[in-house]
Structures are given as structure tokens and as C-alpha cells.
C-alpha positions as CSV (number, residue, x, y, z in Angstrom):
1,M,0.0,0.0,0.0
2,S,1.4,3.4,-1.0
3,L,0.6,7.0,-0.3
4,E,-1.5,8.4,-3.2
5,V,-3.8,11.4,-3.8
6,P,-7.5,10.4,-3.6
7,S,-9.6,10.5,-6.7
8,W,-12.1,13.1,-5.5
9,S,-14.8,14.2,-7.9
10,T,-15.6,17.8,-8.7
11,T,-18.7,17.7,-6.5
12,V,-16.7,16.4,-3.6
13,L,-14.0,19.1,-4.0
14,D,-16.8,21.8,-4.3
15,V,-18.3,20.6,-1.0
16,M,-14.8,20.7,0.7
17,R,-14.2,24.2,-0.6
18,I,-17.6,25.5,0.6
19,G,-17.2,23.8,3.9
20,L,-13.9,25.5,4.6
21,G,-15.4,28.8,3.5
22,F,-18.2,28.3,6.0
23,V,-15.7,27.5,8.8
24,V,-13.7,30.7,8.0
25,I,-16.7,32.9,8.0
26,K,-18.0,31.4,11.3
27,T,-14.5,31.8,12.9
28,F,-14.1,35.5,11.9
29,S,-17.7,36.3,12.8
30,V,-16.9,35.9,16.5
31,I,-13.6,37.7,16.8
32,H,-13.6,40.6,19.2
33,T,-13.1,44.1,17.7
34,F,-12.6,45.7,21.1
35,R,-9.1,44.4,21.9
36,P,-6.5,44.7,24.6
37,S,-3.6,47.1,24.0
38,G,-0.1,47.5,25.3
39,E,2.7,44.9,25.4
40,P,1.4,41.3,25.2
41,P,2.1,39.4,28.4
42,F,2.6,36.1,26.7
43,P,4.1,36.8,23.2
44,V,4.1,33.7,20.9
45,G,5.2,33.1,17.3
46,I,5.8,36.2,15.3
47,A,4.8,38.4,18.2
48,R,8.2,37.7,19.7
49,V,9.9,39.5,16.9
50,V,7.2,41.7,15.4
51,N,5.3,44.4,17.2
52,L,1.6,43.6,16.7
53,S,0.2,46.5,18.6
54,W,-1.4,47.8,15.4
55,A,-3.6,44.7,15.4
56,A,-5.2,46.0,18.6
57,S,-7.0,48.7,16.7
58,H,-10.8,48.4,16.3
59,S,-10.7,49.5,12.7
60,T,-7.9,47.0,11.9
61,A,-9.8,44.2,13.4
62,R,-13.0,45.2,11.5
63,W,-11.2,45.5,8.2
64,M,-9.5,42.1,8.7
65,Q,-12.8,40.6,9.5
66,W,-14.5,41.9,6.4
67,G,-11.5,41.0,4.3
68,A,-11.8,37.5,5.6
69,Y,-15.5,37.4,4.6
70,V,-14.7,38.5,1.0
71,A,-11.7,36.1,0.7
72,A,-13.8,33.2,2.1
73,L,-16.6,33.9,-0.5
74,C,-14.0,34.1,-3.3
75,Y,-12.5,30.8,-2.2
76,A,-15.9,29.1,-1.9
77,A,-16.8,30.4,-5.4
78,D,-13.5,29.1,-6.8
79,L,-12.4,32.7,-7.7
80,L,-8.8,34.0,-7.2
81,V,-8.1,31.0,-5.0
82,P,-4.3,31.4,-4.5
83,F,-4.8,35.1,-3.4
84,A,-7.8,34.3,-1.2
85,L,-5.9,31.5,0.6
86,L,-2.9,33.7,1.1
87,Y,-5.0,36.4,2.7
88,L,-7.0,33.9,4.9
89,A,-3.9,32.1,6.1
90,A,-2.1,35.4,7.0
91,A,-5.2,36.9,8.7
92,T,-5.9,33.7,10.7
93,I,-2.2,33.4,11.8
94,L,-2.2,37.0,12.8
95,E,-5.5,36.7,14.8
96,V,-4.4,33.5,16.5
97,T,-1.0,35.0,17.4
98,F,-2.5,38.2,18.7
99,R,-5.1,36.4,20.9
100,S,-2.6,33.8,22.1
101,S,-0.1,36.5,23.1
102,Y,-2.8,38.0,25.4
103,G,-3.6,34.6,26.9
104,S,-6.7,33.7,24.9
105,V,-6.1,30.3,23.2
106,N,-8.6,28.5,20.9
107,H,-7.1,25.3,19.5
108,G,-9.8,25.2,16.9
109,D,-8.4,28.3,15.3
110,H,-5.0,26.7,15.4
111,L,-6.2,23.8,13.2
112,L,-7.9,26.2,10.8
113,A,-4.6,28.1,10.5
114,A,-2.8,24.9,9.8
115,V,-5.3,23.9,7.1
116,L,-5.2,27.3,5.4
117,T,-1.4,27.5,5.5
118,A,-1.1,24.0,4.1
119,Q,-3.5,24.8,1.3
120,T,-1.8,28.0,0.5
121,A,1.6,26.2,0.2
122,G,0.1,23.4,-1.8
123,V,-1.6,25.6,-4.3
124,A,1.4,27.9,-4.7
125,L,3.6,24.8,-5.3
126,W,1.2,23.4,-7.8
127,N,1.1,26.6,-9.8
128,A,4.9,26.8,-9.7
129,A,5.2,23.2,-10.9
130,V,2.8,23.9,-13.8
131,H,4.6,27.1,-14.7
132,W,8.1,25.6,-14.7
133,G,7.2,22.0,-15.6
134,W,8.3,20.3,-12.4
135,D,7.3,16.7,-11.7
136,L,6.9,16.3,-7.9
137,G,5.0,13.0,-7.9
138,A,2.6,12.3,-5.1
139,L,3.2,15.8,-3.6
140,L,0.8,17.3,-6.2
141,A,-2.4,16.2,-7.8
142,D,-3.6,16.8,-11.3
143,S,-5.4,20.0,-10.4
144,Q,-5.0,23.0,-8.2
145,Q,-8.2,22.2,-6.2
146,T,-7.3,18.6,-5.6
147,T,-3.8,19.5,-4.5
148,G,-5.2,22.1,-2.0
149,A,-7.6,19.6,-0.5
150,W,-4.9,16.9,-0.4
151,W,-2.5,19.2,1.5
152,A,-5.4,20.2,3.9
153,V,-6.1,16.5,4.7
154,Q,-2.4,15.9,5.4
155,A,-2.3,19.0,7.7
156,I,-5.3,17.7,9.7
157,V,-3.8,14.3,10.1
158,A,-0.4,15.8,11.1
159,V,-2.1,18.0,13.7
160,Y,-3.8,15.0,15.4
161,F,-0.7,12.8,15.2
162,T,1.4,15.6,16.7
163,S,-1.2,16.1,19.4
164,G,-0.9,12.4,20.4
165,L,2.9,12.4,20.2
166,S,3.2,15.5,22.3
167,K,1.0,13.9,25.0
168,L,3.5,11.0,25.2
169,L,6.5,13.3,25.2
170,N,5.3,15.9,27.7
171,S,4.1,13.2,30.1
172,G,7.3,11.2,29.8
173,G,5.3,8.3,28.4
174,H,2.9,8.3,31.4
175,W,-0.1,9.9,29.8
176,I,-2.4,7.0,30.3
177,R,-1.3,6.4,33.9
178,R,-1.9,10.1,34.7
179,S,-5.2,10.4,32.8
180,P,-7.6,10.1,35.8
181,A,-6.2,13.4,37.1
182,L,-7.6,15.1,34.0
183,L,-11.1,14.5,35.3
184,L,-10.4,17.0,38.1
185,N,-10.1,19.7,35.3
186,A,-13.5,18.5,34.0
187,Y,-15.1,19.3,37.4
188,G,-13.9,22.9,37.1
189,R,-15.3,23.3,33.6
190,I,-18.7,22.0,34.7
191,D,-18.8,24.5,37.6
192,T,-17.8,27.3,35.1
193,D,-20.5,26.2,32.7
194,E,-23.1,26.2,35.5
195,M,-22.2,29.8,36.4
196,M,-22.3,30.9,32.8
197,A,-25.5,28.9,32.1
198,K,-23.9,27.0,29.3
199,G,-24.9,23.6,28.0
200,G,-28.1,23.1,29.9
201,W,-28.6,21.9,33.4
202,D,-29.6,18.3,32.4
203,S,-26.5,17.7,30.3
204,Q,-24.3,19.2,33.0
205,R,-25.8,16.9,35.7
206,R,-25.3,13.9,33.4
207,S,-21.6,14.9,32.7
208,D,-21.1,15.4,36.5
209,A,-22.5,12.0,37.3
210,L,-20.4,10.2,34.6
211,I,-17.2,11.9,35.7
212,T,-17.9,11.0,39.3
213,W,-18.5,7.4,38.3
214,L,-15.3,7.3,36.3
215,F,-13.2,8.9,39.0
216,S,-13.9,6.0,41.3
217,R,-12.9,3.5,38.5
218,P,-9.4,4.6,37.3
219,T,-8.9,1.4,35.2
220,I,-11.9,2.3,33.0
221,T,-10.8,5.9,32.8
222,K,-7.3,4.8,31.7
223,C,-8.8,2.6,29.0
224,L,-10.9,5.5,27.6
225,F,-7.9,7.8,27.5
226,A,-5.8,5.1,25.9
227,V,-8.3,4.7,23.1
228,G,-8.3,8.5,22.5
229,L,-4.5,8.5,22.4
230,L,-4.5,5.6,20.0
231,V,-6.9,7.3,17.7
232,E,-4.7,10.4,17.5
233,L,-1.5,8.4,16.9
234,A,-3.3,6.2,14.2
235,A,-4.5,9.3,12.2
236,P,-1.8,8.9,9.5
237,I,-3.4,5.5,8.5
238,G,-6.1,7.6,6.9
239,L,-3.6,8.7,4.2
240,L,-3.6,5.1,2.8
241,G,-7.0,5.6,1.0
242,E,-10.4,7.2,1.1
243,L,-12.1,4.4,3.2
244,Y,-9.2,4.6,5.7
245,L,-9.7,8.4,5.8
246,F,-13.4,7.9,6.4
247,A,-12.8,5.5,9.3
248,V,-10.2,7.8,10.9
249,G,-12.6,10.8,10.5
250,L,-15.4,9.0,12.3
251,A,-13.0,7.9,15.1
252,L,-11.8,11.5,15.5
253,I,-15.3,12.9,15.7
254,A,-16.2,10.2,18.3
255,L,-13.1,11.3,20.2
256,H,-14.3,14.9,20.3
257,K,-17.8,13.8,21.4
258,G,-16.2,11.9,24.2
259,N,-14.0,14.9,25.2
260,R,-17.1,17.1,25.2
261,I,-18.8,14.7,27.7
262,L,-15.8,14.0,29.9
263,L,-13.7,17.1,29.7
264,G,-16.0,19.8,28.5
265,L,-13.9,20.3,25.4
266,P,-16.1,20.2,22.3
267,F,-13.8,21.9,19.7
268,P,-16.6,22.3,17.1
269,E,-14.1,23.7,14.5
270,F,-12.1,20.5,14.7
271,Q,-15.3,18.4,14.1
272,V,-16.5,20.4,11.1
273,L,-13.1,20.3,9.4
274,V,-12.7,16.6,10.1
275,F,-16.2,16.0,8.7
276,V,-15.6,18.0,5.6
277,Y,-12.1,16.7,4.7
278,L,-11.9,13.2,6.3
279,V,-15.4,11.8,6.6
280,N,-16.4,13.5,3.3
281,V,-19.8,11.9,2.9
282,P,-20.4,13.1,-0.8
283,Q,-17.6,10.7,-1.9
284,F,-20.0,7.8,-1.5
285,F,-22.6,9.2,-3.9
286,R,-20.4,9.5,-7.0
């Protein structure tokens, strides 16, 4: 079995493109235009070498937001795709970096930034290969659109695999053994949700009861977290074919559903991107 670009139809690629456009518009629709100013307390990424104080401006945030809307619509309509992707990747990285430097972290936005950056690079490389006649094999597909989608899939898989690997490395290989302690964080999130009236009282009580039940049964808890870790580490298997990708996508969505119940971490952006690029239901109606 070898790594090869899936044979997606035009309809499937259109659905992927529209799905990513939707995620971009949804993400930029909730950014805050009234922003902190002054020196960022936790500078990350480019904020360590570049002064991003100009991004704190209300007008800058508003223009960036509307620019993202226009670029997302152009991308979804298959118009000026290389330029739309370049703008969206730059704007998303800037927004993620700015917020993270002030202590506001949304991992769903990180995945979106990775997908947009990968697509931008893939599309740029495809156009360069066409212009100069390069033969790069499985790196590129037979069209710009397929190449962009293929690189997006690889980016998603890489993010999940890296997540699983970092859990092992940062815990010194003891992630599963330490996993019951993560349930303590879940109690704190449930209390916060109750104060903020999020999620509904019934669902919060059910989550609280389940966490209490699991906390007294560490072996079952370790098994559940072991399955989640295995799903992340096995994500690259999806690159072997469309059915593998479909199976991995379903497993990752199930992982997020479980994280929502146990840890209060739904990550809806992750689920939408996985559903669009990995599960990819339209492929079965060709």
C-alpha cells in the first residue's frame, strides 16, 4: 500500500471548498473588535519578533474581519483561490497569534490556521510546478483544487498525530497512567458552565454523574484515554485511502464527542473540518 492522492470528484471538491469557507466565516464572525492594547504578556510566534500593537486597533480588526469574509466567499466560489488562501492564512495566523499573546487560546483556530497554511503552500507549489514543468510525484495532484484539498487532509492528520505524540513526550510516556487526574479539570469546567448557564442543566448533571462514576474507576478511565491517544496516533493511517480516511474521521469525531462529555472540550471547528475533509460523505454518492 502506498501514499497516493485520492480521486475526488468535482462535486466532492466543491463541498470541501464551501465547507472550509463556512468555517472561516464562522470563525471570523466571532472575533472581538474591542481588543487589549499594550505589550502582550505572553508573546508567541511572530509576536516575539514583530510588534503587533497595530492589530489591537478596532478598525484594523474590523477590516481584517470583512476582508476574511470576502476572501472566504471568493475561495468558496473558486475565484482568485491562491490570493484568497494567502490572505486567509495570513489573517488567521495574525489573529491566532494576537489572541494567544494575550492569553486567549482557541485550539480550533490553530487547526484552521494549519489547514489554510497547508492549502496556500500546496496551491502555490502546484502553480509553480505547472509554470516551470516540475514533476513532484505524489506531492501534487492533477489540479489546483485537488492539491489544495490533499494538503489540507495531510495537515489535519499531522495536527492530530502531533497532538498524540506531544501527550506522550510531555508526560514522559505516562499519559495513560496520569489520565484520571484530567477528570479534576472537568469538574472545574462543569462549575464554570453552570455559572455561565452554558450547555443546559440536564447535560451538566449527566456529565457530572459520569465523571464521578469514572473517577472511582481509574482502570476504565485509563482505557478510555488510551483509546483516545491511540486514535490520534493512528490518524496517519487515513492517508492510505479514502475508506481509511473515512474511518479515521469517524473515530476522531467520536473522540471529540467523548471529550465534550468527559472534559467539556467540544472543539466544534475540529469536528467540522474533520467531517468536511476526512469523513467526506459526498464521496460515496459518486
